[in-house]
N, C-alpha and C positions, 0 to 999 in steps of 0.2 A: 435780421441778418447780422447787424452789428453785434447783437448780444451773442449770437452763435459764434461769430469770429472771436469774441472776447473769451468765451468759454474754451474754445479750442486753444487760443494762445495761453490761457491759464494752465490748461492740461499739459501743453508742451513745456511750459516753464517748470511745472512740478516734475515732469518726466526727466528733464535735463538735470534737475537737482538730484533726483534719485540715481540717475545714471552716473553722475559725478561721484556720489558716495560709493556706489558699487565699484567704480573704477579704482577707488582707493582701497576697497576691501578685497576685490577679486581681480578686476581687470576684464576687458572684453576681448573677443576674438579679433586678431589682427591678420592682415593679408600676408600670406607667405607663398612663395613660388618654389616649386621643386618638381623633379621627375623621379619616378620610382619604377624599377624593373626587377624581375626575379627570374632565375633560371636554375635548372638542375643539370648535373653532368651526365645523368643517365635516367631514363624512364623505365628501365627494366633491370631488376636486380634479383639475386637469389636471397633466400631467407638468411638474415643476419648480415648481409653485405651492407656497406655504407654508401650512401649517395651524398653528394655535396650540394646543398641548397644555397644559392647566392642571391643576396639582395643588393642592388646598386642604386644609390641615391645621389642626385645632383641637387645641391642646396647652397644658399648664400652662406657666407662665412659667419654671419651674425645669428643664423638660425640654430636652435637647439633641435637635434635629431635624436629620437628615441626609437631604438629597434626592439622587436619583440624578444622577450626573455621567458624562460620556463617552457613547459610542455604545451606550447600553443600550436604545435604542428600535428597534434593528434588527428588521425590514428597512428601516425609515424612517431617514433620516439627520438628525442634529441640525445645523442650520445656525446656530442662535443659542440661547444660554442667558441668560435675563433675570435681573435682580436680584430677590431675594425681596421681596415686598410684605408688610409686617407691620402689623397693626392690633391694638389691645388692646381686649378686651371683658371687663370685670370682672377676674377673676384669671387669665384665659386669654388666649392669643394666637391670632389667626387669621393663618396664613401662606399666601401664594399664590405658587407658583413656576410660571413659564411657560417653555415651550420652543418654538422655531420648528422644525418638521419638514417634510421634503419627500421626494419619491421621483422618480427620473428614468426609471423603467420603468412601463408601464401594467400594471394588474392589481388584484386584491383583496388587501389586506395586513391583517395583524393587528398592532396595537401591543401588545407583550407586557405582562404585568403588571410594574409598577414597584415596587421595594422601597424603603420609607421607614422609617428608624429614628427612633423617638420615645422618648428615654430609652434604656432597655434592651429595649424592645419593638419587634417588627418588624411592619409593616403592608404590605399589597400592594394596589395599585389594580386595578380591573377592566381586562381586556383590551378593546380597542376595534377595530372594523373600519373600514377606510378604503378607499375605491375611488379608484384613480388612472386617469384616462381619457386617451387619446391626444388630441393636437391634430389636428383635422380640417383637411386641406389641400385646397383647391379646385384640382385639377389643370388646370381649364379657364382659370384666371387665373394660376396659379403654375406655371411650367415646372419639369420635373424634369431633373436632370442626373446623369450617371454619377458614381459614387464615384471620387474621385481615387486614383491608386495610392499605395502607401506610398513615402515618401521617406526615405532614410537620412540621419540627422542625426549628424554627427560631433561628439563631445563636445569642447568647447573645451579645449585643453591649457593648462596653466599656462606662462607665459613667464618664470618666475622665473630659469631658468638663463640666458636671454638677458641679463637685467638683471645677473646675477652676472658673466657674461663681460664685459659692457661695463664694469662697475666695476673688475674685475681688469685689463682692458686699460688703463683710465685710470691706475690705480695703477702699472702696469708702465711706461707711457709717461712719466709724471712722474718715477718712480724712475730711469729711464734718462737723462732730461734732467739730473736732479740729479747723477747719477754723472758724466755726460760733462762738465758745465760746472763742477762743484764738486770732486768727489773723485778724478777721474781724474788721474793724473800725466801731464800733457801734455808732449810733446817741446818742448824749449827752442828758441826762435828764436835767430838769430845775435846779435841785440841783447841778448837775455836771457843768453846765454852770456858775452858780453863784460862785461855788467853784474855778473856773479858773480865776475869776475877781481879780484885785488888792484889797488889804484890804480896801482902801479908798472907791472905787466904791462899794464894797460889803457892807460896812457899810451904805452908802447912800441908796442903794437899800433896805436894811433891814428896814431903817426908813420909806421909801416909803410904803413898805408892811405893816408896823405897822400902818401907817395912814389909810390904806385901811381896816384894821381890825375893828371889832365892839366891841372892849373891852370897849371903853368909852361910847358907846351908851347903853351898858348893865351894865355899872358901875362896870366892872370887873377890878378894879384898881390894884389888886395884880398881875394878869396876865400881865397887861399893863406895870407896872414898872419892872416886871421880864424880859420882852422882851427888854425894853429900856436900863436897866443896862447891860444886856448881850451884846447888840450891842456895847456900849462904852468899856466894859471890853475886849471883843474879839479884838476890834481894837487896844487897848492899849497892849494886849498880843502879837499881831503880830508885832507891830511897836515900842513899847517903852519898856515894861517889860514883859518877857516871862512867868511870873507867875501871871499875873493880874487876870486870871479867877479863880484861887484857893485861892487868898489872900482875907483877910477881908478888909472892907472899910478902916480901920485905917492903915493896912499894905500897902495898895495900895497908899494911900495919902502920907504916910511917904516915900515911895519909889520915888514918883514923886518929892517931895521936895529934896530928895537926888540927883536925877538926874539933877534937876534944878541947885542946888548948885555946882554940879560937871561939869556944863556947857555941859552936854551930850544932853540936850534939852533946848531950849530957851522959854519954856512955862512960862507964867506970873503967879504971885501969885493969881491974880483974877481968872484966868482960873482954877487953882487947887482948889480954894475955891468954885467955882461954881460946879465943879465935886463932891467935898466933900459934899456939901449941897444936891445935887440930890441923891447921893448914900446913904446917911444917911436917907433921906426921904423914899427912896425905901426900906431900911431895916425896917423902922417902919411900912410901909404898908405890907410888907411880913411877918414880925414876930410879930409885936405888933398890927396888925389889925387896923392901922391908916387909915383914909379915907379923904384924901385931896380933894379939889374941882377939878372938871374936868378941869376947866380953868387953875388951877395950873399944872395939869398933862400935858396939852397942852403946857404950858409955859416951863416946864422941857424938853419936847421933843424938842422944838426949841433951848433951851440952849445946849442940847446934840449935836444937828446938828451943832451949831456954834462952840462948843468946838472941834468937830472932825476936822473942818477946821483949827482951831488954832493949834491943835496938829500936823496936817500935815505940817503947815507952820513952826512949831518950829523944825521939824526934819531936820537934815543936809542932803544934797544931797549925795547919795551913791557914793563912789569913783569908778574909773574904775576897781580897783582890786576887790572891793566888787561885782560890776556887773559881773566881770569875774567868781568869785567864785560862784555867784548865778547861772550863766549860766552852769558852770561845774557841779554844784549840780543837776540841772535839767537834764542835759545830762546823768549823772550817774544814776539817777533814771530811765530814759528811758532805759538805757542799762540793768539795773537790771530786769526791766519788760520783756525786750526782751529775756534776758538770761533765765529767768524763763519759758517763752513760749517755747524756744528751748529745754530746759531740759524735759519739760512735753511731747513735741512732740516726742523727741528721745526715751524716756522711753516707750511711748505708741507704737511707731513703732517697737521697739525691742521686746516688749511683743507680738505683732501681728506676727512678723517674727518667733519668737521662737514657738508660738502656732501653726503656719502653718507648721513649720518644724517637730514638734512633731507629729502633726496629720498625715501628709504624711508619716512620718517615721513609725508610727504604722501600717499604711495601706500597704505601699510598701516596708518598710525596711529602716533603717536609712542610711546604707551604700549606697543604691541605690539613695536616695534623695541627700545625700552629693555629690556623684559623678555626679549627674545630675546638681546640682547647681554650684559646683566648676569646674567640668570637669574631664574626665578620658579618656586617649588615647584609651585604649582597648574598653571602652564602646562606644566611638564615632565611632570606626571602626566597631564594631559589629552592631550598629544601623544605620550605614550609608548605602549608595546605593552600593550593591555588584555587581561585574562584573563576568560573566561566559564567558570563552574563551578557545580556543585550543592553545596549545603551543608545538613547536617542530615537527619533522617529524621522525617517525610516531607520531601523535598528542596525547597529554594528555589533556583531558577536565577537567577543575577545576573552582570552584567558589572561588573568593577571595575578600576581602574588597577594594582592590586597584588593578589597572592594573599592571601586572608584566612587567618589562622592560628588554629588552635583555641585557645581560652582556657577556663580553669576558672571556673565561676560558683559562689561559695559560697552554700549554702542553710542555713536553720535546721535543727538536728538533727531536730526533730519533722517536718520536711517532706521529709527525704531519702528516706524510704521511699515517698512518694506522688507526688513531683514529680521529674521528670527533665528537666534543661536541658542542651542542647548549643549552644555558641556559637562563632562565628568572627568575628575582627575584624582591622581594620588601624587602628592609632592608637587614641587614647583621647579622651575628652571634652576634656581639658586640652591636647591636641595641635591643637585647633581643627578640623582635618580628620580625620574618623574614619568608618569604616563597620563596622557590627556586624550580623551575621545570627544569629538565635537561634531555636531550636525548643524549646518547653516542652510536655511531655506530663504530664497530671495523671491519676494512677491511683487507683482506690478501694482502700485498704489492707484486708487481711484478717488475722484473728487465727488463724494456724495452720489456715486452712481451716474454721474453726468457723462462720463466717458462711454458707458454702456448705452446711455440714452442717445448719444450721437452716432451709435452704431459702429464705433471704431473697434478694430480687432487688435487688442494690445496683448502681447505676451511678455512674460518675465524674461529678463536678459539671460542669455546663456553664459554659464561660468566657464572660464578658461583655466585649466589645471596649471599651465605654465605660470600664468599671472598669480594664481592662488599660491603656488609654491614660493614665488618671489615675495608675496606679502607675508607668508609665514616666516621666511628668513628675516624680513624687515622687523617683524614682531619680536623675534629673539634678540635682534640688535637693540631694539628699544628697551629690552629688559636687562641690558648690560653685557650681552654676549659679544666677544671680540674674535677676530681672526677666523671667521666662519669659512670653511672650505665646503663647496657645494658640488655634489654629483647627483645626476638624475638618470633614472632608467625606468623602463616599464615594470609594473608589478601586477601579478595575477594571483588572486587568492585561491585557496584550495577549492572553493566552489565556483571558480572560473570568472570572478568579477575582475575587470581590468581597471587599473589606475596608474598613478604616477608615484614613484618612490624617490624621495629627495633625501640624501644622506651625506654624511661627512663628519668633520671634526670642528671643534670650536673651543674657545677658552671662556670659562665662566668665573666671574669674580666671587670670592668667598664673601659670606655675609658680613656686611659692615667693614669690609677691608678692600684694599686695592690689589690684593694678591689674586692672580689669575691661575686657575686650575684647568688642565686639559681634560676635555670630555668629548663624547660622541653624541650624535643625534640621528634619528631617522623619522621622516614624515611620510606617511601614506595618505594619499588623497584620491578620492573617487567622486565622480560627478555624474549626475543624470539630469539634464536640462537645468533647472534652477536650484538643484540641491547639491551641496558640497559636504561630503563626509570625510573626516580627517582623523588620523591617529598619529600622535606625536609622542616619541619617547626620547629621553636623554639619560645618559649614564656615564659614570666616570671612566676615563681612559685607563688602560693597563689593569683591568679588573676581569679576570677570567670568569668569575661567577656571574658578573653583570653581563658579559658577552653571551654566555649561555642562556641567561634569563631573557635577554632581549630577543635572541633567536626564537626562543619558545613563544614569546609574546607575538612577534611578527608573523610567525608561521600559523598562529591560531586565529588571525583576523579573517573574518568572513562577513559578507554583507547579507543580511537576512532578507530574503525575497518575499514580497507580498503574495497573496493568494492568486492575484491575476497573473503575475509573472510565472508563478509555479504552474498554473494551468496552461499558459502558452507553451512552456517547455514540454509539457506532457503531450 
């Protein structure tokens, strides 16, 4: 007898230890008192009319009250969910929650019982019967018409590729124009070829072209002498005196004598006198209408030809330094031309890019275009290839932008025998964006089968969602989260699994810093006896791509039912 008592005491001690650990992890059901009632403003409506369904709850001020959300009133549809009306009466609160319901098919319908959580206690409303009547149509006053046949509606296709082709076409056109007018090596014209010749060769070619003209045949001596003097003046301007073209005949001849006396050129007096004679005769022809013989004009042409040779011979050979300076000058000119081409090309390209950015920004939004060009982590995750998979046992089916990887969850040593946790995640709380799916199974420990031998009926403790939510919040605080704002409401998955949704905002410290960054979080929790299934997501605040991504993740969560549950539903 004493041994049996010892065994029982030992089992009770072990049970108390396990219960203590479980209270830290999940918490147990606590006593809560409250009263729930439900009413509708009408039990008979016409098709499409609205009835108001009202749930009244009386609860303590410290109790958390969770009203049903979503399409839990099926077969009636929820068309509006009103704000909760709260009044205080002593130490209690009276809460009234209203819903607008309707149905578009006639018949008798039953509004099912609705589940309300008050603290850790569950209440159900009474089911209500509603009659939906058809709208009577007087066919004597309202004509009837045949039903119109189905019409095939083509889904509008996106025209982004047309816009892209247009933009590429504009870029190609502008690029072609820039190449043609700036960068292409254009064939030289006859004038450009002559301009590239040395001054001596250019002067000789000009005399040859003058010989081929018909000035002398037409006795156009003024034009003839104008061309002839321009040839010698330009040659002197380029090789001897850089103001020869604009100087008068006397000024030019005086400059030549000065250059000769200064030993800058070794031209003879006879050559200068010949030039002076021809230049003054040309002045008389141009300004005094003098008319020398054609033979004299031809003689003056030959003299100029000879004097060009003499001037060339009188010029000193350029030094290596002069040649180098001349080469540097030419290279600098080429660099200036190239720099000008580059500047024009850059300005045109910048204008095109800005015009394209503004155009796409007006059509799709500037933030979206910027994030597309520069890149945005949340946008890349949202628009990437998503993965749908089952995680844990029993499984949770969820769609995520990346595959969740299995992670180890450390447990206290005293809880390892009674608590089993499997978790899968992408990212961590400090990464701002994270997804974690976990399944926790709580088992009743035994002492070598002795509890069964004693015939005791021991069950695993029931998990309380409200306490599990509090523990999840405490876990985020332990990881460094600050200023956590907590909201809770009922959550129903697309396959009608009911759970608790905990959501809100928080501040997350940046890695290895004390800087806090605003973020958001959502925790979905489901329980069945001793099993807790949880989905936790965190994401940065003020991120439209992350908001859309989280909505997609949350709306994809489903609890995979086992074969037994599926058979029971059938």
